[in-house]
Structure formats: C-alpha cells, structure tokens
mmCIF file of the N, C-alpha and C atoms, coordinates in Angstrom:
data_MODEL
# 
_entry.id   MODEL 
# 
loop_
_atom_site.group_PDB 
_atom_site.id 
_atom_site.type_symbol 
_atom_site.label_atom_id 
_atom_site.label_alt_id 
_atom_site.label_comp_id 
_atom_site.label_asym_id 
_atom_site.label_entity_id 
_atom_site.label_seq_id 
_atom_site.pdbx_PDB_ins_code 
_atom_site.Cartn_x 
_atom_site.Cartn_y 
_atom_site.Cartn_z 
_atom_site.occupancy 
_atom_site.B_iso_or_equiv 
_atom_site.pdbx_formal_charge 
_atom_site.auth_seq_id 
_atom_site.auth_comp_id 
_atom_site.auth_asym_id 
_atom_site.auth_atom_id 
_atom_site.pdbx_PDB_model_num 
ATOM 1   N N  . MET A 1 1  ? 0.795   -1.194 -0.026 1.00 0.00 ? 1  MET A N  1 
ATOM 2   C CA . MET A 1 1  ? -0.009  0.027  -0.017 1.00 0.00 ? 1  MET A CA 1 
ATOM 3   C C  . MET A 1 1  ? 0.905   1.222  -0.025 1.00 0.00 ? 1  MET A C  1 
ATOM 4   N N  . GLN A 1 2  ? 0.707   2.131  -0.940 1.00 0.00 ? 2  GLN A N  1 
ATOM 5   C CA . GLN A 1 2  ? 1.440   3.319  -1.015 1.00 0.00 ? 2  GLN A CA 1 
ATOM 6   C C  . GLN A 1 2  ? 0.850   4.480  -0.187 1.00 0.00 ? 2  GLN A C  1 
ATOM 7   N N  . PRO A 1 3  ? 1.684   5.054  0.694  1.00 0.00 ? 3  PRO A N  1 
ATOM 8   C CA . PRO A 1 3  ? 1.303   6.101  1.487  1.00 0.00 ? 3  PRO A CA 1 
ATOM 9   C C  . PRO A 1 3  ? 0.770   7.337  0.730  1.00 0.00 ? 3  PRO A C  1 
ATOM 10  N N  . GLU A 1 4  ? -0.281  7.938  1.232  1.00 0.00 ? 4  GLU A N  1 
ATOM 11  C CA . GLU A 1 4  ? -0.906  9.080  0.591  1.00 0.00 ? 4  GLU A CA 1 
ATOM 12  C C  . GLU A 1 4  ? -0.104  10.354 0.845  1.00 0.00 ? 4  GLU A C  1 
ATOM 13  N N  . ASP A 1 5  ? -0.291  11.320 -0.047 1.00 0.00 ? 5  ASP A N  1 
ATOM 14  C CA . ASP A 1 5  ? 0.396   12.578 0.168  1.00 0.00 ? 5  ASP A CA 1 
ATOM 15  C C  . ASP A 1 5  ? -0.229  13.261 1.333  1.00 0.00 ? 5  ASP A C  1 
ATOM 16  N N  . PRO A 1 6  ? 0.622   13.748 2.234  1.00 0.00 ? 6  PRO A N  1 
ATOM 17  C CA . PRO A 1 6  ? 0.047   14.432 3.448  1.00 0.00 ? 6  PRO A CA 1 
ATOM 18  C C  . PRO A 1 6  ? -0.753  15.653 3.023  1.00 0.00 ? 6  PRO A C  1 
ATOM 19  N N  . ALA A 1 7  ? -0.383  16.384 1.991  1.00 0.00 ? 7  ALA A N  1 
ATOM 20  C CA . ALA A 1 7  ? -1.069  17.579 1.598  1.00 0.00 ? 7  ALA A CA 1 
ATOM 21  C C  . ALA A 1 7  ? -2.508  17.214 1.104  1.00 0.00 ? 7  ALA A C  1 
ATOM 22  N N  . GLU A 1 8  ? -2.634  16.090 0.408  1.00 0.00 ? 8  GLU A N  1 
ATOM 23  C CA . GLU A 1 8  ? -3.907  15.581 -0.044 1.00 0.00 ? 8  GLU A CA 1 
ATOM 24  C C  . GLU A 1 8  ? -4.817  15.127 1.190  1.00 0.00 ? 8  GLU A C  1 
ATOM 25  N N  . THR A 1 9  ? -4.177  14.497 2.128  1.00 0.00 ? 9  THR A N  1 
ATOM 26  C CA . THR A 1 9  ? -4.970  14.085 3.359  1.00 0.00 ? 9  THR A CA 1 
ATOM 27  C C  . THR A 1 9  ? -5.394  15.337 4.060  1.00 0.00 ? 9  THR A C  1 
ATOM 28  N N  . ILE A 1 10 ? -4.568  16.414 4.231  1.00 0.00 ? 10 ILE A N  1 
ATOM 29  C CA . ILE A 1 10 ? -5.013  17.549 4.860  1.00 0.00 ? 10 ILE A CA 1 
ATOM 30  C C  . ILE A 1 10 ? -6.117  18.237 4.197  1.00 0.00 ? 10 ILE A C  1 
ATOM 31  N N  . ARG A 1 11 ? -6.087  18.236 2.833  1.00 0.00 ? 11 ARG A N  1 
ATOM 32  C CA . ARG A 1 11 ? -7.035  18.891 2.002  1.00 0.00 ? 11 ARG A CA 1 
ATOM 33  C C  . ARG A 1 11 ? -8.428  18.137 2.250  1.00 0.00 ? 11 ARG A C  1 
ATOM 34  N N  . LYS A 1 12 ? -8.401  16.848 2.174  1.00 0.00 ? 12 LYS A N  1 
ATOM 35  C CA . LYS A 1 12 ? -9.578  16.078 2.395  1.00 0.00 ? 12 LYS A CA 1 
ATOM 36  C C  . LYS A 1 12 ? -10.168 16.217 3.796  1.00 0.00 ? 12 LYS A C  1 
ATOM 37  N N  . LEU A 1 13 ? -9.233  16.294 4.798  1.00 0.00 ? 13 LEU A N  1 
ATOM 38  C CA . LEU A 1 13 ? -9.659  16.500 6.153  1.00 0.00 ? 13 LEU A CA 1 
ATOM 39  C C  . LEU A 1 13 ? -10.327 17.814 6.371  1.00 0.00 ? 13 LEU A C  1 
ATOM 40  N N  . THR A 1 14 ? -9.836  18.845 5.722  1.00 0.00 ? 14 THR A N  1 
ATOM 41  C CA . THR A 1 14 ? -10.456 20.210 5.759  1.00 0.00 ? 14 THR A CA 1 
ATOM 42  C C  . THR A 1 14 ? -11.884 20.209 5.176  1.00 0.00 ? 14 THR A C  1 
ATOM 43  N N  . GLU A 1 15 ? -11.969 19.466 4.074  1.00 0.00 ? 15 GLU A N  1 
ATOM 44  C CA . GLU A 1 15 ? -13.179 19.398 3.336  1.00 0.00 ? 15 GLU A CA 1 
ATOM 45  C C  . GLU A 1 15 ? -14.258 18.667 4.206  1.00 0.00 ? 15 GLU A C  1 
ATOM 46  N N  . LEU A 1 16 ? -13.892 17.582 4.754  1.00 0.00 ? 16 LEU A N  1 
ATOM 47  C CA . LEU A 1 16 ? -14.813 16.770 5.578  1.00 0.00 ? 16 LEU A CA 1 
ATOM 48  C C  . LEU A 1 16 ? -15.164 17.520 6.842  1.00 0.00 ? 16 LEU A C  1 
ATOM 49  N N  . SER A 1 17 ? -14.142 18.184 7.445  1.00 0.00 ? 17 SER A N  1 
ATOM 50  C CA . SER A 1 17 ? -14.488 18.942 8.682  1.00 0.00 ? 17 SER A CA 1 
ATOM 51  C C  . SER A 1 17 ? -15.482 20.099 8.348  1.00 0.00 ? 17 SER A C  1 
ATOM 52  N N  . GLN A 1 18 ? -15.417 20.680 7.198  1.00 0.00 ? 18 GLN A N  1 
ATOM 53  C CA . GLN A 1 18 ? -16.360 21.800 6.924  1.00 0.00 ? 18 GLN A CA 1 
ATOM 54  C C  . GLN A 1 18 ? -17.748 21.156 6.712  1.00 0.00 ? 18 GLN A C  1 
ATOM 55  N N  . GLU A 1 19 ? -17.803 20.039 6.037  1.00 0.00 ? 19 GLU A N  1 
ATOM 56  C CA . GLU A 1 19 ? -19.044 19.404 5.773  1.00 0.00 ? 19 GLU A CA 1 
ATOM 57  C C  . GLU A 1 19 ? -19.631 18.973 7.190  1.00 0.00 ? 19 GLU A C  1 
ATOM 58  N N  . HIS A 1 20 ? -18.838 18.501 8.094  1.00 0.00 ? 20 HIS A N  1 
ATOM 59  C CA . HIS A 1 20 ? -19.343 18.084 9.396  1.00 0.00 ? 20 HIS A CA 1 
ATOM 60  C C  . HIS A 1 20 ? -19.871 19.351 10.243 1.00 0.00 ? 20 HIS A C  1 
ATOM 61  N N  . ARG A 1 21 ? -19.160 20.463 10.134 1.00 0.00 ? 21 ARG A N  1 
ATOM 62  C CA . ARG A 1 21 ? -19.681 21.711 10.744 1.00 0.00 ? 21 ARG A CA 1 
ATOM 63  C C  . ARG A 1 21 ? -21.006 22.145 10.089 1.00 0.00 ? 21 ARG A C  1 
ATOM 64  N N  . ASP A 1 22 ? -21.126 22.123 8.779  1.00 0.00 ? 22 ASP A N  1 
ATOM 65  C CA . ASP A 1 22 ? -22.339 22.477 8.075  1.00 0.00 ? 22 ASP A CA 1 
ATOM 66  C C  . ASP A 1 22 ? -23.504 21.598 8.566  1.00 0.00 ? 22 ASP A C  1 
ATOM 67  N N  . LEU A 1 23 ? -23.271 20.203 8.676  1.00 0.00 ? 23 LEU A N  1 
ATOM 68  C CA . LEU A 1 23 ? -24.278 19.346 9.073  1.00 0.00 ? 23 LEU A CA 1 
ATOM 69  C C  . LEU A 1 23 ? -24.719 19.655 10.448 1.00 0.00 ? 23 LEU A C  1 
ATOM 70  N N  . ASP A 1 24 ? -23.763 19.976 11.255 1.00 0.00 ? 24 ASP A N  1 
ATOM 71  C CA . ASP A 1 24 ? -24.006 20.228 12.717 1.00 0.00 ? 24 ASP A CA 1 
ATOM 72  C C  . ASP A 1 24 ? -24.951 21.428 12.807 1.00 0.00 ? 24 ASP A C  1 
ATOM 73  N N  . LEU A 1 25 ? -24.682 22.511 12.021 1.00 0.00 ? 25 LEU A N  1 
ATOM 74  C CA . LEU A 1 25 ? -25.574 23.667 12.105 1.00 0.00 ? 25 LEU A CA 1 
ATOM 75  C C  . LEU A 1 25 ? -26.954 23.342 11.510 1.00 0.00 ? 25 LEU A C  1 
ATOM 76  N N  . ALA A 1 26 ? -27.012 22.609 10.364 1.00 0.00 ? 26 ALA A N  1 
ATOM 77  C CA . ALA A 1 26 ? -28.303 22.197 9.782  1.00 0.00 ? 26 ALA A CA 1 
ATOM 78  C C  . ALA A 1 26 ? -29.157 21.349 10.817 1.00 0.00 ? 26 ALA A C  1 
ATOM 79  N N  . ILE A 1 27 ? -28.471 20.393 11.439 1.00 0.00 ? 27 ILE A N  1 
ATOM 80  C CA . ILE A 1 27 ? -29.147 19.536 12.366 1.00 0.00 ? 27 ILE A CA 1 
ATOM 81  C C  . ILE A 1 27 ? -29.721 20.374 13.654 1.00 0.00 ? 27 ILE A C  1 
ATOM 82  N N  . GLU A 1 28 ? -28.847 21.283 14.090 1.00 0.00 ? 28 GLU A N  1 
ATOM 83  C CA . GLU A 1 28 ? -29.401 22.162 15.201 1.00 0.00 ? 28 GLU A CA 1 
ATOM 84  C C  . GLU A 1 28 ? -30.570 22.948 14.750 1.00 0.00 ? 28 GLU A C  1 
ATOM 85  N N  . ARG A 1 29 ? -30.495 23.627 13.572 1.00 0.00 ? 29 ARG A N  1 
ATOM 86  C CA . ARG A 1 29 ? -31.580 24.388 13.062 1.00 0.00 ? 29 ARG A CA 1 
ATOM 87  C C  . ARG A 1 29 ? -32.846 23.537 12.892 1.00 0.00 ? 29 ARG A C  1 
ATOM 88  N N  . LEU A 1 30 ? -32.726 22.438 12.237 1.00 0.00 ? 30 LEU A N  1 
ATOM 89  C CA . LEU A 1 30 ? -33.843 21.544 11.996 1.00 0.00 ? 30 LEU A CA 1 
ATOM 90  C C  . LEU A 1 30 ? -34.446 20.911 13.257 1.00 0.00 ? 30 LEU A C  1 
ATOM 91  N N  . ALA A 1 31 ? -33.646 20.630 14.234 1.00 0.00 ? 31 ALA A N  1 
ATOM 92  C CA . ALA A 1 31 ? -34.110 20.062 15.486 1.00 0.00 ? 31 ALA A CA 1 
ATOM 93  C C  . ALA A 1 31 ? -35.173 21.026 16.136 1.00 0.00 ? 31 ALA A C  1 
ATOM 94  N N  . HIS A 1 32 ? -35.140 22.179 15.974 1.00 0.00 ? 32 HIS A N  1 
ATOM 95  C CA . HIS A 1 32 ? -36.106 23.168 16.622 1.00 0.00 ? 32 HIS A CA 1 
ATOM 96  C C  . HIS A 1 32 ? -37.228 23.382 15.671 1.00 0.00 ? 32 HIS A C  1 
ATOM 97  N N  . ASP A 1 33 ? -37.287 22.798 14.582 1.00 0.00 ? 33 ASP A N  1 
ATOM 98  C CA . ASP A 1 33 ? -38.473 22.904 13.675 1.00 0.00 ? 33 ASP A CA 1 
ATOM 99  C C  . ASP A 1 33 ? -39.473 21.907 14.003 1.00 0.00 ? 33 ASP A C  1 
ATOM 100 N N  . PRO A 1 34 ? -40.708 22.124 14.439 1.00 0.00 ? 34 PRO A N  1 
ATOM 101 C CA . PRO A 1 34 ? -41.634 21.185 14.865 1.00 0.00 ? 34 PRO A CA 1 
ATOM 102 C C  . PRO A 1 34 ? -42.149 20.283 13.714 1.00 0.00 ? 34 PRO A C  1 
ATOM 103 N N  . GLY A 1 35 ? -42.067 20.768 12.478 1.00 0.00 ? 35 GLY A N  1 
ATOM 104 C CA . GLY A 1 35 ? -42.538 20.033 11.297 1.00 0.00 ? 35 GLY A CA 1 
ATOM 105 C C  . GLY A 1 35 ? -41.532 19.206 10.629 1.00 0.00 ? 35 GLY A C  1 
ATOM 106 N N  . ILE A 1 36 ? -40.366 19.093 11.234 1.00 0.00 ? 36 ILE A N  1 
ATOM 107 C CA . ILE A 1 36 ? -39.266 18.294 10.547 1.00 0.00 ? 36 ILE A CA 1 
ATOM 108 C C  . ILE A 1 36 ? -39.492 16.777 10.475 1.00 0.00 ? 36 ILE A C  1 
ATOM 109 N N  . ASP A 1 37 ? -39.232 16.192 9.285  1.00 0.00 ? 37 ASP A N  1 
ATOM 110 C CA . ASP A 1 37 ? -39.282 14.868 9.041  1.00 0.00 ? 37 ASP A CA 1 
ATOM 111 C C  . ASP A 1 37 ? -38.159 14.125 9.949  1.00 0.00 ? 37 ASP A C  1 
ATOM 112 N N  . GLN A 1 38 ? -38.582 13.358 10.836 1.00 0.00 ? 38 GLN A N  1 
ATOM 113 C CA . GLN A 1 38 ? -37.663 12.671 11.759 1.00 0.00 ? 38 GLN A CA 1 
ATOM 114 C C  . GLN A 1 38 ? -36.675 11.815 11.055 1.00 0.00 ? 38 GLN A C  1 
ATOM 115 N N  . LEU A 1 39 ? -37.205 11.060 10.001 1.00 0.00 ? 39 LEU A N  1 
ATOM 116 C CA . LEU A 1 39 ? -36.318 10.222 9.269  1.00 0.00 ? 39 LEU A CA 1 
ATOM 117 C C  . LEU A 1 39 ? -35.224 11.032 8.525  1.00 0.00 ? 39 LEU A C  1 
ATOM 118 N N  . HIS A 1 40 ? -35.563 12.218 7.991  1.00 0.00 ? 40 HIS A N  1 
ATOM 119 C CA . HIS A 1 40 ? -34.440 13.069 7.389  1.00 0.00 ? 40 HIS A CA 1 
ATOM 120 C C  . HIS A 1 40 ? -33.474 13.519 8.390  1.00 0.00 ? 40 HIS A C  1 
ATOM 121 N N  . LEU A 1 41 ? -33.960 13.879 9.658  1.00 0.00 ? 41 LEU A N  1 
ATOM 122 C CA . LEU A 1 41 ? -33.076 14.253 10.705 1.00 0.00 ? 41 LEU A CA 1 
ATOM 123 C C  . LEU A 1 41 ? -32.075 13.099 11.128 1.00 0.00 ? 41 LEU A C  1 
ATOM 124 N N  . LYS A 1 42 ? -32.705 11.963 11.229 1.00 0.00 ? 42 LYS A N  1 
ATOM 125 C CA . LYS A 1 42 ? -31.823 10.770 11.565 1.00 0.00 ? 42 LYS A CA 1 
ATOM 126 C C  . LYS A 1 42 ? -30.813 10.494 10.469 1.00 0.00 ? 42 LYS A C  1 
ATOM 127 N N  . ARG A 1 43 ? -31.163 10.661 9.225  1.00 0.00 ? 43 ARG A N  1 
ATOM 128 C CA . ARG A 1 43 ? -30.189 10.447 8.199  1.00 0.00 ? 43 ARG A CA 1 
ATOM 129 C C  . ARG A 1 43 ? -28.993 11.485 8.236  1.00 0.00 ? 43 ARG A C  1 
ATOM 130 N N  . LEU A 1 44 ? -29.418 12.724 8.527  1.00 0.00 ? 44 LEU A N  1 
ATOM 131 C CA . LEU A 1 44 ? -28.319 13.803 8.677  1.00 0.00 ? 44 LEU A CA 1 
ATOM 132 C C  . LEU A 1 44 ? -27.438 13.445 9.851  1.00 0.00 ? 44 LEU A C  1 
ATOM 133 N N  . LYS A 1 45 ? -27.946 13.024 10.881 1.00 0.00 ? 45 LYS A N  1 
ATOM 134 C CA . LYS A 1 45 ? -27.182 12.676 12.124 1.00 0.00 ? 45 LYS A CA 1 
ATOM 135 C C  . LYS A 1 45 ? -26.234 11.401 11.747 1.00 0.00 ? 45 LYS A C  1 
ATOM 136 N N  . LYS A 1 46 ? -26.748 10.540 10.957 1.00 0.00 ? 46 LYS A N  1 
ATOM 137 C CA . LYS A 1 46 ? -25.960 9.385  10.663 1.00 0.00 ? 46 LYS A CA 1 
ATOM 138 C C  . LYS A 1 46 ? -24.820 9.676  9.800  1.00 0.00 ? 46 LYS A C  1 
ATOM 139 N N  . ARG A 1 47 ? -25.111 10.724 8.838  1.00 0.00 ? 47 ARG A N  1 
ATOM 140 C CA . ARG A 1 47 ? -24.012 11.202 7.907  1.00 0.00 ? 47 ARG A CA 1 
ATOM 141 C C  . ARG A 1 47 ? -22.963 11.921 8.715  1.00 0.00 ? 47 ARG A C  1 
ATOM 142 N N  . LYS A 1 48 ? -23.406 12.679 9.738  1.00 0.00 ? 48 LYS A N  1 
ATOM 143 C CA . LYS A 1 48 ? -22.465 13.414 10.554 1.00 0.00 ? 48 LYS A CA 1 
ATOM 144 C C  . LYS A 1 48 ? -21.593 12.453 11.301 1.00 0.00 ? 48 LYS A C  1 
ATOM 145 N N  . LEU A 1 49 ? -22.103 11.368 11.834 1.00 0.00 ? 49 LEU A N  1 
ATOM 146 C CA . LEU A 1 49 ? -21.286 10.377 12.558 1.00 0.00 ? 49 LEU A CA 1 
ATOM 147 C C  . LEU A 1 49 ? -20.332 9.680  11.580 1.00 0.00 ? 49 LEU A C  1 
ATOM 148 N N  . LEU A 1 50 ? -20.725 9.421  10.397 1.00 0.00 ? 50 LEU A N  1 
ATOM 149 C CA . LEU A 1 50 ? -19.854 8.806  9.341  1.00 0.00 ? 50 LEU A CA 1 
ATOM 150 C C  . LEU A 1 50 ? -18.693 9.745  8.989  1.00 0.00 ? 50 LEU A C  1 
ATOM 151 N N  . LEU A 1 51 ? -19.024 11.050 8.878  1.00 0.00 ? 51 LEU A N  1 
ATOM 152 C CA . LEU A 1 51 ? -17.949 12.024 8.613  1.00 0.00 ? 51 LEU A CA 1 
ATOM 153 C C  . LEU A 1 51 ? -16.949 12.063 9.857  1.00 0.00 ? 51 LEU A C  1 
ATOM 154 N N  . LYS A 1 52 ? -17.482 11.967 11.001 1.00 0.00 ? 52 LYS A N  1 
ATOM 155 C CA . LYS A 1 52 ? -16.577 12.007 12.214 1.00 0.00 ? 52 LYS A CA 1 
ATOM 156 C C  . LYS A 1 52 ? -15.666 10.824 12.211 1.00 0.00 ? 52 LYS A C  1 
ATOM 157 N N  . ASP A 1 53 ? -16.179 9.719  11.827 1.00 0.00 ? 53 ASP A N  1 
ATOM 158 C CA . ASP A 1 53 ? -15.270 8.478  11.692 1.00 0.00 ? 53 ASP A CA 1 
ATOM 159 C C  . ASP A 1 53 ? -14.145 8.730  10.491 1.00 0.00 ? 53 ASP A C  1 
ATOM 160 N N  . CYS A 1 54 ? -14.639 9.196  9.479  1.00 0.00 ? 54 CYS A N  1 
ATOM 161 C CA . CYS A 1 54 ? -13.719 9.539  8.362  1.00 0.00 ? 54 CYS A CA 1 
ATOM 162 C C  . CYS A 1 54 ? -12.630 10.566 8.842  1.00 0.00 ? 54 CYS A C  1 
ATOM 163 N N  . ILE A 1 55 ? -12.979 11.522 9.450  1.00 0.00 ? 55 ILE A N  1 
ATOM 164 C CA . ILE A 1 55 ? -12.043 12.527 9.924  1.00 0.00 ? 55 ILE A CA 1 
ATOM 165 C C  . ILE A 1 55 ? -11.123 11.995 10.951 1.00 0.00 ? 55 ILE A C  1 
ATOM 166 N N  . SER A 1 56 ? -11.550 11.051 11.795 1.00 0.00 ? 56 SER A N  1 
ATOM 167 C CA . SER A 1 56 ? -10.669 10.417 12.771 1.00 0.00 ? 56 SER A CA 1 
ATOM 168 C C  . SER A 1 56 ? -9.590  9.517  12.040 1.00 0.00 ? 56 SER A C  1 
ATOM 169 N N  . ARG A 1 57 ? -10.068 8.822  11.072 1.00 0.00 ? 57 ARG A N  1 
ATOM 170 C CA . ARG A 1 57 ? -9.116  8.005  10.246 1.00 0.00 ? 57 ARG A CA 1 
ATOM 171 C C  . ARG A 1 57 ? -8.078  8.820  9.553  1.00 0.00 ? 57 ARG A C  1 
ATOM 172 N N  . LEU A 1 58 ? -8.585  9.955  9.004  1.00 0.00 ? 58 LEU A N  1 
ATOM 173 C CA . LEU A 1 58 ? -7.560  10.781 8.273  1.00 0.00 ? 58 LEU A CA 1 
ATOM 174 C C  . LEU A 1 58 ? -6.583  11.470 9.271  1.00 0.00 ? 58 LEU A C  1 
ATOM 175 N N  . GLN A 1 59 ? -7.027  11.859 10.413 1.00 0.00 ? 59 GLN A N  1 
ATOM 176 C CA . GLN A 1 59 ? -6.182  12.389 11.422 1.00 0.00 ? 59 GLN A CA 1 
ATOM 177 C C  . GLN A 1 59 ? -5.099  11.413 11.841 1.00 0.00 ? 59 GLN A C  1 
ATOM 178 N N  . SER A 1 60 ? -5.548  10.125 12.012 1.00 0.00 ? 60 SER A N  1 
ATOM 179 C CA . SER A 1 60 ? -4.564  9.160  12.427 1.00 0.00 ? 60 SER A CA 1 
ATOM 180 C C  . SER A 1 60 ? -3.528  8.797  11.316 1.00 0.00 ? 60 SER A C  1 
ATOM 181 N N  . ARG A 1 61 ? -3.862  9.093  10.090 1.00 0.00 ? 61 ARG A N  1 
ATOM 182 C CA . ARG A 1 61 ? -2.904  8.906  8.980  1.00 0.00 ? 61 ARG A CA 1 
ATOM 183 C C  . ARG A 1 61 ? -1.771  9.993  9.039  1.00 0.00 ? 61 ARG A C  1 
ATOM 184 N N  . LEU A 1 62 ? -2.077  11.090 9.680  1.00 0.00 ? 62 LEU A N  1 
ATOM 185 C CA . LEU A 1 62 ? -1.133  12.169 9.685  1.00 0.00 ? 62 LEU A CA 1 
ATOM 186 C C  . LEU A 1 62 ? -0.105  11.988 10.847 1.00 0.00 ? 62 LEU A C  1 
ATOM 187 N N  . ILE A 1 63 ? -0.541  11.088 11.786 1.00 0.00 ? 63 ILE A N  1 
ATOM 188 C CA . ILE A 1 63 ? 0.445   10.771 12.970 1.00 0.00 ? 63 ILE A CA 1 
ATOM 189 C C  . ILE A 1 63 ? 1.567   9.839  12.412 1.00 0.00 ? 63 ILE A C  1 
ATOM 190 N N  . PRO A 1 64 ? 2.795   10.165 12.494 1.00 0.00 ? 64 PRO A N  1 
ATOM 191 C CA . PRO A 1 64 ? 3.844   9.252  11.943 1.00 0.00 ? 64 PRO A CA 1 
ATOM 192 C C  . PRO A 1 64 ? 3.987   7.953  12.852 1.00 0.00 ? 64 PRO A C  1 
ATOM 193 N N  . ASP A 1 65 ? 4.306   6.923  12.097 1.00 0.00 ? 65 ASP A N  1 
ATOM 194 C CA . ASP A 1 65 ? 4.515   5.639  12.808 1.00 0.00 ? 65 ASP A CA 1 
ATOM 195 C C  . ASP A 1 65 ? 5.863   5.762  13.575 1.00 0.00 ? 65 ASP A C  1 
ATOM 196 N N  . LEU A 1 66 ? 5.876   5.265  14.817 1.00 0.00 ? 66 LEU A N  1 
ATOM 197 C CA . LEU A 1 66 ? 7.137   5.274  15.536 1.00 0.00 ? 66 LEU A CA 1 
ATOM 198 C C  . LEU A 1 66 ? 7.642   3.940  15.685 1.00 0.00 ? 66 LEU A C  1 
ATOM 199 N N  . ASP A 1 67 ? 8.854   3.678  15.533 1.00 0.00 ? 67 ASP A N  1 
ATOM 200 C CA . ASP A 1 67 ? 9.498   2.234  15.700 1.00 0.00 ? 67 ASP A CA 1 
ATOM 201 C C  . ASP A 1 67 ? 9.638   2.155  17.149 1.00 0.00 ? 67 ASP A C  1 
ATOM 202 N N  . ALA A 1 68 ? 9.337   1.011  17.614 1.00 0.00 ? 68 ALA A N  1 
ATOM 203 C CA . ALA A 1 68 ? 9.473   0.691  19.087 1.00 0.00 ? 68 ALA A CA 1 
ATOM 204 C C  . ALA A 1 68 ? 10.804  0.385  19.436 1.00 0.00 ? 68 ALA A C  1 
# 
C-alpha cells in the first residue's frame, strides 16, 4: 500500500471537517423545527457520525509511525 500525500490528506480532512460543521448547524436548526421529518433528521445525524469517523481515520494517518 502506497502512503498518501500528506497535503492531499489535509485537504480532504479540511473538506470533511467543513461538511461536518455544516451538518451540525443544519441539524441544530432543523431540530427546533416542529414540522421536521424525523427520518430526514436521523439520516443527517448518521451522515455526521460517518464524517466524524472518516475525519478520525484521516487524522490518524497524519500521525507518523514510531518504531518501538
């Protein structure tokens, strides 16, 4: 497996972090709307969790491996 370019990883990390923040704001706004479709809200929350997992994986790629 060939290591990814750190600059590309950082770019993707930035992109996903922005999407995560945008979803957070949208979920907050929709949660206060009494007429919101609960299924739609659940899907947004699930997408947000998926993004969080992806962000965590990308952040771990940026940590260099240390030889014991």
